[in-house]
PDB file of N, CA, C, O and CB in Angstrom:
ATOM      1  N   MET A   1     -22.507 -30.977   8.288  1.00  0.00           N
ATOM      2  CA  MET A   1     -21.431 -30.547   7.539  1.00  0.00           C
ATOM      3  C   MET A   1     -22.170 -29.314   6.370  1.00  0.00           C
ATOM      4  O   MET A   1     -23.172 -29.379   5.658  1.00  0.00           O
ATOM      5  CB  MET A   1     -20.666 -32.025   6.788  1.00  0.00           C
ATOM      6  N   ASP A   2     -21.327 -28.423   6.548  1.00  0.00           N
ATOM      7  CA  ASP A   2     -21.634 -27.272   5.221  1.00  0.00           C
ATOM      8  C   ASP A   2     -21.001 -27.589   4.124  1.00  0.00           C
ATOM      9  O   ASP A   2     -19.830 -27.287   3.893  1.00  0.00           O
ATOM     10  CB  ASP A   2     -21.170 -25.761   5.428  1.00  0.00           C
ATOM     11  N   LEU A   3     -22.074 -28.500   3.051  1.00  0.00           N
ATOM     12  CA  LEU A   3     -21.179 -28.672   1.730  1.00  0.00           C
ATOM     13  C   LEU A   3     -21.047 -27.615   0.914  1.00  0.00           C
ATOM     14  O   LEU A   3     -20.309 -27.817  -0.050  1.00  0.00           O
ATOM     15  CB  LEU A   3     -21.638 -29.663   0.857  1.00  0.00           C
ATOM     16  N   ASP A   4     -21.618 -26.362   1.016  1.00  0.00           N
ATOM     17  CA  ASP A   4     -21.134 -25.434   0.099  1.00  0.00           C
ATOM     18  C   ASP A   4     -19.897 -24.727   0.666  1.00  0.00           C
ATOM     19  O   ASP A   4     -19.248 -23.941  -0.024  1.00  0.00           O
ATOM     20  CB  ASP A   4     -22.213 -24.469  -0.259  1.00  0.00           C
ATOM     21  N   ASP A   5     -19.621 -24.985   1.781  1.00  0.00           N
ATOM     22  CA  ASP A   5     -18.180 -24.248   2.465  1.00  0.00           C
ATOM     23  C   ASP A   5     -17.288 -25.669   1.881  1.00  0.00           C
ATOM     24  O   ASP A   5     -16.258 -25.411   1.258  1.00  0.00           O
ATOM     25  CB  ASP A   5     -18.158 -23.907   4.744  1.00  0.00           C
ATOM     26  N   LEU A   6     -17.567 -26.777   2.022  1.00  0.00           N
ATOM     27  CA  LEU A   6     -16.637 -27.866   1.575  1.00  0.00           C
ATOM     28  C   LEU A   6     -16.271 -27.470   0.132  1.00  0.00           C
ATOM     29  O   LEU A   6     -15.082 -27.403  -0.180  1.00  0.00           O
ATOM     30  CB  LEU A   6     -17.326 -29.385   1.653  1.00  0.00           C
ATOM     31  N   GLU A   7     -17.182 -27.221  -0.705  1.00  0.00           N
ATOM     32  CA  GLU A   7     -17.288 -27.209  -2.149  1.00  0.00           C
ATOM     33  C   GLU A   7     -16.150 -25.924  -2.328  1.00  0.00           C
ATOM     34  O   GLU A   7     -15.177 -26.002  -3.079  1.00  0.00           O
ATOM     35  CB  GLU A   7     -19.045 -26.929  -2.786  1.00  0.00           C
ATOM     36  N   LYS A   8     -16.433 -24.899  -1.600  1.00  0.00           N
ATOM     37  CA  LYS A   8     -15.553 -23.774  -1.952  1.00  0.00           C
ATOM     38  C   LYS A   8     -14.190 -23.973  -1.379  1.00  0.00           C
ATOM     39  O   LYS A   8     -13.264 -23.667  -2.131  1.00  0.00           O
ATOM     40  CB  LYS A   8     -16.124 -22.455  -1.467  1.00  0.00           C
ATOM     41  N   LYS A   9     -13.845 -24.485  -0.041  1.00  0.00           N
ATOM     42  CA  LYS A   9     -12.564 -25.153   0.158  1.00  0.00           C
ATOM     43  C   LYS A   9     -11.840 -25.969  -0.661  1.00  0.00           C
ATOM     44  O   LYS A   9     -10.612 -25.943  -0.740  1.00  0.00           O
ATOM     45  CB  LYS A   9     -12.640 -25.786   1.043  1.00  0.00           C
ATOM     46  N   ALA A  10     -12.568 -26.699  -1.279  1.00  0.00           N
ATOM     47  CA  ALA A  10     -11.942 -28.056  -1.946  1.00  0.00           C
ATOM     48  C   ALA A  10     -11.660 -27.439  -3.496  1.00  0.00           C
ATOM     49  O   ALA A  10     -11.074 -28.127  -4.332  1.00  0.00           O
ATOM     50  CB  ALA A  10     -13.203 -29.616  -1.934  1.00  0.00           C
ATOM     51  N   SER A  11     -12.065 -26.277  -3.750  1.00  0.00           N
ATOM     52  CA  SER A  11     -11.997 -25.519  -5.066  1.00  0.00           C
ATOM     53  C   SER A  11     -10.426 -24.579  -5.020  1.00  0.00           C
ATOM     54  O   SER A  11      -9.938 -23.918  -5.938  1.00  0.00           O
ATOM     55  CB  SER A  11     -13.550 -24.389  -5.181  1.00  0.00           C
ATOM     56  N   GLY A  12      -9.888 -24.796  -3.645  1.00  0.00           N
ATOM     57  CA  GLY A  12      -8.480 -24.244  -3.788  1.00  0.00           C
ATOM     58  C   GLY A  12      -7.486 -25.055  -3.943  1.00  0.00           C
ATOM     59  O   GLY A  12      -6.349 -24.627  -3.744  1.00  0.00           O
ATOM     60  N   GLY A  13      -7.682 -26.305  -4.303  1.00  0.00           N
ATOM     61  CA  GLY A  13      -6.707 -27.193  -5.028  1.00  0.00           C
ATOM     62  C   GLY A  13      -5.732 -27.554  -3.790  1.00  0.00           C
ATOM     63  O   GLY A  13      -4.820 -28.293  -4.162  1.00  0.00           O
ATOM     64  N   HIS A  14      -5.687 -27.262  -2.567  1.00  0.00           N
ATOM     65  CA  HIS A  14      -4.643 -27.790  -1.693  1.00  0.00           C
ATOM     66  C   HIS A  14      -4.516 -29.127  -1.085  1.00  0.00           C
ATOM     67  O   HIS A  14      -3.498 -29.790  -0.886  1.00  0.00           O
ATOM     68  CB  HIS A  14      -4.612 -27.061  -0.750  1.00  0.00           C
ATOM     69  N   ALA A  15      -5.543 -29.346  -0.871  1.00  0.00           N
ATOM     70  CA  ALA A  15      -6.018 -30.833  -0.138  1.00  0.00           C
ATOM     71  C   ALA A  15      -5.952 -31.873  -1.043  1.00  0.00           C
ATOM     72  O   ALA A  15      -6.067 -31.702  -2.257  1.00  0.00           O
ATOM     73  CB  ALA A  15      -7.552 -30.893   0.422  1.00  0.00           C
ATOM     74  N   LYS A  16      -5.742 -33.113  -0.429  1.00  0.00           N
ATOM     75  CA  LYS A  16      -5.754 -34.361  -1.510  1.00  0.00           C
ATOM     76  C   LYS A  16      -6.613 -35.214  -0.563  1.00  0.00           C
ATOM     77  O   LYS A  16      -6.950 -36.285  -1.068  1.00  0.00           O
ATOM     78  CB  LYS A  16      -4.071 -35.157  -2.017  1.00  0.00           C
ATOM     79  N   VAL A  17      -6.880 -35.081   0.206  1.00  0.00           N
ATOM     80  CA  VAL A  17      -7.958 -36.131   1.041  1.00  0.00           C
ATOM     81  C   VAL A  17      -8.793 -35.364   1.893  1.00  0.00           C
ATOM     82  O   VAL A  17      -8.543 -34.231   2.306  1.00  0.00           O
ATOM     83  CB  VAL A  17      -7.224 -37.272   2.047  1.00  0.00           C
ATOM     84  N   LEU A  18     -10.008 -36.189   2.181  1.00  0.00           N
ATOM     85  CA  LEU A  18     -11.525 -35.374   2.903  1.00  0.00           C
ATOM     86  C   LEU A  18     -11.336 -36.664   3.915  1.00  0.00           C
ATOM     87  O   LEU A  18     -11.462 -37.817   3.503  1.00  0.00           O
ATOM     88  CB  LEU A  18     -13.512 -35.188   1.716  1.00  0.00           C
ATOM     89  N   LEU A  19     -11.073 -36.397   5.049  1.00  0.00           N
ATOM     90  CA  LEU A  19     -11.391 -37.416   6.182  1.00  0.00           C
ATOM     91  C   LEU A  19     -12.725 -36.851   6.895  1.00  0.00           C
ATOM     92  O   LEU A  19     -12.868 -35.897   7.660  1.00  0.00           O
ATOM     93  CB  LEU A  19     -10.054 -37.553   7.337  1.00  0.00           C
ATOM     94  N   LEU A  20     -13.621 -37.751   6.388  1.00  0.00           N
ATOM     95  CA  LEU A  20     -15.156 -37.636   7.071  1.00  0.00           C
ATOM     96  C   LEU A  20     -15.425 -38.696   8.175  1.00  0.00           C
ATOM     97  O   LEU A  20     -15.482 -39.920   8.061  1.00  0.00           O
ATOM     98  CB  LEU A  20     -16.378 -37.878   5.896  1.00  0.00           C
ATOM     99  N   SER A  21     -15.564 -37.973   9.185  1.00  0.00           N
ATOM    100  CA  SER A  21     -15.846 -38.951  10.433  1.00  0.00           C
ATOM    101  C   SER A  21     -17.525 -38.736  10.541  1.00  0.00           C
ATOM    102  O   SER A  21     -17.930 -37.575  10.489  1.00  0.00           O
ATOM    103  CB  SER A  21     -14.881 -38.421  12.075  1.00  0.00           C
ATOM    104  N   HIS A  22     -18.471 -39.793  10.684  1.00  0.00           N
ATOM    105  CA  HIS A  22     -19.637 -39.785  10.999  1.00  0.00           C
ATOM    106  C   HIS A  22     -19.933 -40.005  12.148  1.00  0.00           C
ATOM    107  O   HIS A  22     -20.129 -41.126  12.618  1.00  0.00           O
ATOM    108  CB  HIS A  22     -20.186 -40.388  10.406  1.00  0.00           C
ATOM    109  N   MET A  23     -20.012 -38.731  12.861  1.00  0.00           N
ATOM    110  CA  MET A  23     -20.363 -39.008  14.739  1.00  0.00           C
ATOM    111  C   MET A  23     -21.657 -38.854  14.852  1.00  0.00           C
ATOM    112  O   MET A  23     -22.487 -38.093  14.354  1.00  0.00           O
ATOM    113  CB  MET A  23     -19.677 -37.856  15.985  1.00  0.00           C
ATOM    114  N   ARG A  24     -21.679 -40.007  15.849  1.00  0.00           N
ATOM    115  CA  ARG A  24     -23.133 -40.100  16.689  1.00  0.00           C
ATOM    116  C   ARG A  24     -24.155 -40.732  15.491  1.00  0.00           C
ATOM    117  O   ARG A  24     -25.383 -40.672  15.555  1.00  0.00           O
ATOM    118  CB  ARG A  24     -23.781 -38.295  17.332  1.00  0.00           C
ATOM    119  N   GLY A  25     -23.502 -41.259  14.554  1.00  0.00           N
ATOM    120  CA  GLY A  25     -24.701 -41.933  13.503  1.00  0.00           C
ATOM    121  C   GLY A  25     -25.289 -40.657  12.526  1.00  0.00           C
ATOM    122  O   GLY A  25     -26.245 -40.939  11.804  1.00  0.00           O
ATOM    123  N   LYS A  26     -24.855 -39.536  12.490  1.00  0.00           N
ATOM    124  CA  LYS A  26     -25.326 -38.442  11.689  1.00  0.00           C
ATOM    125  C   LYS A  26     -24.697 -38.466  10.479  1.00  0.00           C
ATOM    126  O   LYS A  26     -23.468 -38.384  10.491  1.00  0.00           O
ATOM    127  CB  LYS A  26     -25.151 -37.182  12.283  1.00  0.00           C
ATOM    128  N   VAL A  27     -25.421 -38.585   9.161  1.00  0.00           N
ATOM    129  CA  VAL A  27     -24.837 -38.759   7.972  1.00  0.00           C
ATOM    130  C   VAL A  27     -25.529 -37.608   6.998  1.00  0.00           C
ATOM    131  O   VAL A  27     -26.732 -37.371   6.894  1.00  0.00           O
ATOM    132  CB  VAL A  27     -25.027 -40.291   7.502  1.00  0.00           C
ATOM    133  N   CYS A  28     -24.311 -36.893   6.243  1.00  0.00           N
ATOM    134  CA  CYS A  28     -24.317 -36.011   5.419  1.00  0.00           C
ATOM    135  C   CYS A  28     -24.932 -36.288   3.980  1.00  0.00           C
ATOM    136  O   CYS A  28     -24.891 -37.478   3.669  1.00  0.00           O
ATOM    137  CB  CYS A  28     -23.115 -35.650   5.412  1.00  0.00           C
ATOM    138  N   ASP A  29     -25.365 -35.629   3.254  1.00  0.00           N
ATOM    139  CA  ASP A  29     -25.504 -35.989   1.866  1.00  0.00           C
ATOM    140  C   ASP A  29     -24.325 -36.547   1.140  1.00  0.00           C
ATOM    141  O   ASP A  29     -23.489 -35.885   0.525  1.00  0.00           O
ATOM    142  CB  ASP A  29     -25.922 -34.878   1.177  1.00  0.00           C
ATOM    143  N   MET A  30     -24.367 -38.154   1.320  1.00  0.00           N
ATOM    144  CA  MET A  30     -23.318 -38.598   0.796  1.00  0.00           C
ATOM    145  C   MET A  30     -22.892 -38.810  -0.625  1.00  0.00           C
ATOM    146  O   MET A  30     -21.794 -39.218  -1.001  1.00  0.00           O
ATOM    147  CB  MET A  30     -23.255 -39.475   1.286  1.00  0.00           C
ATOM    148  N   ASP A  31     -23.889 -38.482  -1.335  1.00  0.00           N
ATOM    149  CA  ASP A  31     -24.201 -38.441  -2.903  1.00  0.00           C
ATOM    150  C   ASP A  31     -23.187 -37.141  -3.433  1.00  0.00           C
ATOM    151  O   ASP A  31     -22.346 -37.081  -4.331  1.00  0.00           O
ATOM    152  CB  ASP A  31     -26.101 -38.096  -3.247  1.00  0.00           C
ATOM    153  N   ARG A  32     -23.677 -36.161  -2.452  1.00  0.00           N
ATOM    154  CA  ARG A  32     -23.170 -34.721  -2.880  1.00  0.00           C
ATOM    155  C   ARG A  32     -21.419 -34.990  -2.455  1.00  0.00           C
ATOM    156  O   ARG A  32     -20.480 -34.905  -3.247  1.00  0.00           O
ATOM    157  CB  ARG A  32     -24.118 -33.196  -1.805  1.00  0.00           C
ATOM    158  N   VAL A  33     -21.349 -35.280  -1.194  1.00  0.00           N
ATOM    159  CA  VAL A  33     -20.015 -35.228  -0.921  1.00  0.00           C
ATOM    160  C   VAL A  33     -18.959 -36.086  -2.028  1.00  0.00           C
ATOM    161  O   VAL A  33     -17.881 -35.638  -2.416  1.00  0.00           O
ATOM    162  CB  VAL A  33     -19.930 -35.763   0.532  1.00  0.00           C
ATOM    163  N   SER A  34     -19.490 -37.287  -2.387  1.00  0.00           N
ATOM    164  CA  SER A  34     -18.806 -37.924  -3.425  1.00  0.00           C
ATOM    165  C   SER A  34     -18.740 -37.355  -4.552  1.00  0.00           C
ATOM    166  O   SER A  34     -17.826 -37.705  -5.298  1.00  0.00           O
ATOM    167  CB  SER A  34     -19.215 -39.001  -3.657  1.00  0.00           C
ATOM    168  N   GLU A  35     -19.661 -36.346  -4.987  1.00  0.00           N
ATOM    169  CA  GLU A  35     -19.317 -35.466  -6.342  1.00  0.00           C
ATOM    170  C   GLU A  35     -18.252 -34.625  -6.191  1.00  0.00           C
ATOM    171  O   GLU A  35     -17.353 -34.433  -7.010  1.00  0.00           O
ATOM    172  CB  GLU A  35     -20.439 -34.550  -6.814  1.00  0.00           C
ATOM    173  N   ILE A  36     -18.423 -34.004  -4.838  1.00  0.00           N
ATOM    174  CA  ILE A  36     -17.477 -32.931  -4.519  1.00  0.00           C
ATOM    175  C   ILE A  36     -16.053 -33.312  -4.486  1.00  0.00           C
ATOM    176  O   ILE A  36     -15.149 -32.614  -4.945  1.00  0.00           O
ATOM    177  CB  ILE A  36     -17.800 -32.361  -3.255  1.00  0.00           C
ATOM    178  N   CYS A  37     -15.886 -34.592  -3.851  1.00  0.00           N
ATOM    179  CA  CYS A  37     -14.518 -35.198  -3.920  1.00  0.00           C
ATOM    180  C   CYS A  37     -14.128 -35.466  -5.264  1.00  0.00           C
ATOM    181  O   CYS A  37     -13.046 -35.102  -5.724  1.00  0.00           O
ATOM    182  CB  CYS A  37     -14.415 -36.453  -3.156  1.00  0.00           C
ATOM    183  N   GLU A  38     -15.138 -36.202  -6.008  1.00  0.00           N
ATOM    184  CA  GLU A  38     -14.714 -36.588  -7.295  1.00  0.00           C
ATOM    185  C   GLU A  38     -14.516 -35.548  -8.309  1.00  0.00           C
ATOM    186  O   GLU A  38     -13.980 -35.844  -9.377  1.00  0.00           O
ATOM    187  CB  GLU A  38     -15.588 -37.471  -7.780  1.00  0.00           C
ATOM    188  N   ARG A  39     -14.945 -34.234  -8.035  1.00  0.00           N
ATOM    189  CA  ARG A  39     -14.940 -33.202  -9.227  1.00  0.00           C
ATOM    190  C   ARG A  39     -13.322 -32.515  -8.702  1.00  0.00           C
ATOM    191  O   ARG A  39     -12.563 -32.020  -9.536  1.00  0.00           O
ATOM    192  CB  ARG A  39     -16.605 -31.863  -9.216  1.00  0.00           C
ATOM    193  N   HIS A  40     -13.007 -32.578  -7.365  1.00  0.00           N
ATOM    194  CA  HIS A  40     -11.942 -31.770  -6.936  1.00  0.00           C
ATOM    195  C   HIS A  40     -10.831 -32.764  -6.806  1.00  0.00           C
ATOM    196  O   HIS A  40      -9.899 -32.362  -6.110  1.00  0.00           O
ATOM    197  CB  HIS A  40     -12.247 -30.970  -5.623  1.00  0.00           C
ATOM    198  N   ARG A  41     -10.689 -34.103  -7.366  1.00  0.00           N
ATOM    199  CA  ARG A  41      -9.894 -34.945  -6.989  1.00  0.00           C
ATOM    200  C   ARG A  41      -9.341 -35.297  -5.553  1.00  0.00           C
ATOM    201  O   ARG A  41      -8.158 -35.580  -5.363  1.00  0.00           O
ATOM    202  CB  ARG A  41      -9.115 -34.689  -7.659  1.00  0.00           C
ATOM    203  N   LEU A  42     -10.292 -35.257  -4.562  1.00  0.00           N
ATOM    204  CA  LEU A  42      -9.931 -35.586  -3.222  1.00  0.00           C
ATOM    205  C   LEU A  42     -10.329 -37.125  -2.972  1.00  0.00           C
ATOM    206  O   LEU A  42     -11.314 -37.636  -3.504  1.00  0.00           O
ATOM    207  CB  LEU A  42     -10.665 -34.577  -2.195  1.00  0.00           C
ATOM    208  N   MET A  43      -9.525 -37.753  -2.175  1.00  0.00           N
ATOM    209  CA  MET A  43      -9.505 -39.266  -1.754  1.00  0.00           C
ATOM    210  C   MET A  43     -10.495 -38.964  -0.796  1.00  0.00           C
ATOM    211  O   MET A  43     -10.356 -37.967  -0.087  1.00  0.00           O
ATOM    212  CB  MET A  43      -8.038 -40.035  -1.163  1.00  0.00           C
ATOM    213  N   LEU A  44     -11.541 -39.747  -0.679  1.00  0.00           N
ATOM    214  CA  LEU A  44     -12.541 -39.790   0.394  1.00  0.00           C
ATOM    215  C   LEU A  44     -12.179 -40.954   1.461  1.00  0.00           C
ATOM    216  O   LEU A  44     -12.002 -42.112   1.081  1.00  0.00           O
ATOM    217  CB  LEU A  44     -14.006 -40.033  -0.260  1.00  0.00           C
ATOM    218  N   VAL A  45     -12.099 -40.645   2.560  1.00  0.00           N
ATOM    219  CA  VAL A  45     -12.070 -41.682   3.669  1.00  0.00           C
ATOM    220  C   VAL A  45     -12.983 -41.289   4.328  1.00  0.00           C
ATOM    221  O   VAL A  45     -13.296 -40.100   4.380  1.00  0.00           O
ATOM    222  CB  VAL A  45     -10.908 -41.882   4.487  1.00  0.00           C
ATOM    223  N   GLU A  46     -13.619 -42.285   4.998  1.00  0.00           N
ATOM    224  CA  GLU A  46     -14.706 -42.296   5.696  1.00  0.00           C
ATOM    225  C   GLU A  46     -14.250 -42.988   7.275  1.00  0.00           C
ATOM    226  O   GLU A  46     -13.550 -44.001   7.292  1.00  0.00           O
ATOM    227  CB  GLU A  46     -15.843 -43.114   4.797  1.00  0.00           C
ATOM    228  N   ASP A  47     -14.697 -42.363   8.516  1.00  0.00           N
ATOM    229  CA  ASP A  47     -14.298 -42.811   9.588  1.00  0.00           C
ATOM    230  C   ASP A  47     -15.648 -42.989   9.998  1.00  0.00           C
ATOM    231  O   ASP A  47     -16.336 -41.979  10.146  1.00  0.00           O
ATOM    232  CB  ASP A  47     -13.344 -42.030  10.369  1.00  0.00           C
ATOM    233  N   CYS A  48     -16.280 -44.441  10.266  1.00  0.00           N
ATOM    234  CA  CYS A  48     -17.357 -45.016  10.724  1.00  0.00           C
ATOM    235  C   CYS A  48     -17.380 -45.355  12.220  1.00  0.00           C
ATOM    236  O   CYS A  48     -18.447 -45.861  12.568  1.00  0.00           O
ATOM    237  CB  CYS A  48     -17.545 -46.092   9.970  1.00  0.00           C
ATOM    238  N   ALA A  49     -16.549 -45.217  13.105  1.00  0.00           N
ATOM    239  CA  ALA A  49     -16.432 -45.670  14.192  1.00  0.00           C
ATOM    240  C   ALA A  49     -17.386 -45.483  15.253  1.00  0.00           C
ATOM    241  O   ALA A  49     -17.594 -46.224  16.213  1.00  0.00           O
ATOM    242  CB  ALA A  49     -15.451 -45.352  14.476  1.00  0.00           C
ATOM    243  N   HIS A  50     -18.004 -44.262  14.915  1.00  0.00           N
ATOM    244  CA  HIS A  50     -19.273 -43.986  15.558  1.00  0.00           C
ATOM    245  C   HIS A  50     -20.638 -44.071  15.041  1.00  0.00           C
ATOM    246  O   HIS A  50     -21.606 -43.483  15.523  1.00  0.00           O
ATOM    247  CB  HIS A  50     -19.205 -42.888  15.921  1.00  0.00           C
ATOM    248  N   ALA A  51     -20.645 -45.028  13.786  1.00  0.00           N
ATOM    249  CA  ALA A  51     -21.956 -44.840  13.153  1.00  0.00           C
ATOM    250  C   ALA A  51     -21.878 -46.520  12.401  1.00  0.00           C
ATOM    251  O   ALA A  51     -21.938 -46.792  11.202  1.00  0.00           O
ATOM    252  CB  ALA A  51     -22.040 -43.221  11.927  1.00  0.00           C
ATOM    253  N   ALA A  52     -21.746 -47.348  13.433  1.00  0.00           N
ATOM    254  CA  ALA A  52     -21.758 -48.843  12.957  1.00  0.00           C
ATOM    255  C   ALA A  52     -23.178 -49.015  12.420  1.00  0.00           C
ATOM    256  O   ALA A  52     -24.071 -48.454  13.054  1.00  0.00           O
ATOM    257  CB  ALA A  52     -21.418 -49.989  14.212  1.00  0.00           C
ATOM    258  N   GLY A  53     -23.483 -49.686  11.385  1.00  0.00           N
ATOM    259  CA  GLY A  53     -24.561 -50.277  10.950  1.00  0.00           C
ATOM    260  C   GLY A  53     -25.482 -49.241   9.939  1.00  0.00           C
ATOM    261  O   GLY A  53     -26.414 -49.577   9.208  1.00  0.00           O
ATOM    262  N   VAL A  54     -24.882 -47.801  10.151  1.00  0.00           N
ATOM    263  CA  VAL A  54     -25.963 -46.743   9.520  1.00  0.00           C
ATOM    264  C   VAL A  54     -25.771 -46.794   8.300  1.00  0.00           C
ATOM    265  O   VAL A  54     -24.673 -47.202   7.921  1.00  0.00           O
ATOM    266  CB  VAL A  54     -25.911 -45.276   9.907  1.00  0.00           C
ATOM    267  N   THR A  55     -26.714 -46.420   7.380  1.00  0.00           N
ATOM    268  CA  THR A  55     -26.665 -46.603   5.652  1.00  0.00           C
ATOM    269  C   THR A  55     -27.153 -44.980   5.175  1.00  0.00           C
ATOM    270  O   THR A  55     -27.706 -44.077   5.803  1.00  0.00           O
ATOM    271  CB  THR A  55     -28.057 -48.089   4.934  1.00  0.00           C
ATOM    272  N   TRP A  56     -26.749 -45.074   4.010  1.00  0.00           N
ATOM    273  CA  TRP A  56     -27.277 -43.798   3.140  1.00  0.00           C
ATOM    274  C   TRP A  56     -27.904 -44.474   2.060  1.00  0.00           C
ATOM    275  O   TRP A  56     -27.308 -45.276   1.341  1.00  0.00           O
ATOM    276  CB  TRP A  56     -26.093 -42.693   2.555  1.00  0.00           C
ATOM    277  N   ARG A  57     -29.211 -44.132   1.926  1.00  0.00           N
ATOM    278  CA  ARG A  57     -29.836 -44.649   0.458  1.00  0.00           C
ATOM    279  C   ARG A  57     -29.495 -46.186   0.400  1.00  0.00           C
ATOM    280  O   ARG A  57     -29.194 -46.645  -0.701  1.00  0.00           O
ATOM    281  CB  ARG A  57     -29.077 -43.798  -1.008  1.00  0.00           C
ATOM    282  N   GLY A  58     -29.517 -47.018   1.497  1.00  0.00           N
ATOM    283  CA  GLY A  58     -29.345 -48.330   1.214  1.00  0.00           C
ATOM    284  C   GLY A  58     -28.096 -48.885   1.328  1.00  0.00           C
ATOM    285  O   GLY A  58     -27.923 -50.084   1.550  1.00  0.00           O
ATOM    286  N   ARG A  59     -27.036 -47.919   1.160  1.00  0.00           N
ATOM    287  CA  ARG A  59     -25.784 -48.231   1.040  1.00  0.00           C
ATOM    288  C   ARG A  59     -24.988 -48.034   2.442  1.00  0.00           C
ATOM    289  O   ARG A  59     -24.951 -46.886   2.886  1.00  0.00           O
ATOM    290  CB  ARG A  59     -25.262 -47.437  -0.075  1.00  0.00           C
ATOM    291  N   GLN A  60     -24.292 -49.163   3.234  1.00  0.00           N
ATOM    292  CA  GLN A  60     -23.857 -49.061   4.284  1.00  0.00           C
ATOM    293  C   GLN A  60     -22.611 -48.041   4.468  1.00  0.00           C
ATOM    294  O   GLN A  60     -21.592 -48.218   3.799  1.00  0.00           O
ATOM    295  CB  GLN A  60     -23.671 -50.270   4.596  1.00  0.00           C
ATOM    296  N   LEU A  61     -22.694 -47.168   5.219  1.00  0.00           N
ATOM    297  CA  LEU A  61     -21.249 -45.858   5.517  1.00  0.00           C
ATOM    298  C   LEU A  61     -20.028 -46.653   5.382  1.00  0.00           C
ATOM    299  O   LEU A  61     -20.057 -47.791   5.851  1.00  0.00           O
ATOM    300  CB  LEU A  61     -21.123 -45.010   7.360  1.00  0.00           C
ATOM    301  N   GLY A  62     -18.862 -46.196   4.763  1.00  0.00           N
ATOM    302  CA  GLY A  62     -17.660 -46.755   4.902  1.00  0.00           C
ATOM    303  C   GLY A  62     -17.765 -47.169   3.167  1.00  0.00           C
ATOM    304  O   GLY A  62     -16.663 -47.430   2.685  1.00  0.00           O
ATOM    305  N   TYR A  63     -18.536 -47.226   2.533  1.00  0.00           N
ATOM    306  CA  TYR A  63     -18.379 -47.938   1.187  1.00  0.00           C
ATOM    307  C   TYR A  63     -18.668 -46.949   0.174  1.00  0.00           C
ATOM    308  O   TYR A  63     -18.959 -47.361  -0.949  1.00  0.00           O
ATOM    309  CB  TYR A  63     -19.330 -49.195   1.000  1.00  0.00           C
ATOM    310  N   HIS A  64     -18.626 -45.532   0.429  1.00  0.00           N
ATOM    311  CA  HIS A  64     -18.617 -44.342  -0.608  1.00  0.00           C
ATOM    312  C   HIS A  64     -17.657 -43.888  -1.148  1.00  0.00           C
ATOM    313  O   HIS A  64     -17.866 -43.257  -2.184  1.00  0.00           O
ATOM    314  CB  HIS A  64     -19.031 -43.335  -0.241  1.00  0.00           C
ATOM    315  N   ALA A  65     -16.601 -43.997  -0.782  1.00  0.00           N
ATOM    316  CA  ALA A  65     -15.289 -43.950  -1.512  1.00  0.00           C
ATOM    317  C   ALA A  65     -15.022 -44.664  -2.510  1.00  0.00           C
ATOM    318  O   ALA A  65     -15.399 -45.831  -2.614  1.00  0.00           O
ATOM    319  CB  ALA A  65     -14.358 -44.187  -0.835  1.00  0.00           C
ATOM    320  N   LYS A  66     -14.296 -44.014  -3.419  1.00  0.00           N
ATOM    321  CA  LYS A  66     -14.011 -44.931  -4.631  1.00  0.00           C
ATOM    322  C   LYS A  66     -12.442 -45.394  -4.443  1.00  0.00           C
ATOM    323  O   LYS A  66     -11.589 -44.678  -3.917  1.00  0.00           O
ATOM    324  CB  LYS A  66     -14.270 -44.062  -6.183  1.00  0.00           C
ATOM    325  N   PRO A  67     -12.234 -46.575  -4.908  1.00  0.00           N
ATOM    326  CA  PRO A  67     -10.983 -47.212  -4.508  1.00  0.00           C
ATOM    327  C   PRO A  67      -9.784 -46.244  -5.664  1.00  0.00           C
ATOM    328  O   PRO A  67      -8.577 -46.485  -5.642  1.00  0.00           O
ATOM    329  CB  PRO A  67     -11.125 -49.219  -4.805  1.00  0.00           C
TER     330      PRO A  67
END
């Protein structure tokens, strides 16, 4: 995922949710994704169906979204 592009698009203010699908166990920089979502008030929903057991910095995928 191009996180610079995500930042630019998120700044438009029209989106409310980011549905992030971790395909084939590939993980993007979840720290930055979380920061972008928080900054632009996007709800982060992680689809981990293709990344069972995968972690980012010791934290399992699916637990990066804030309640």
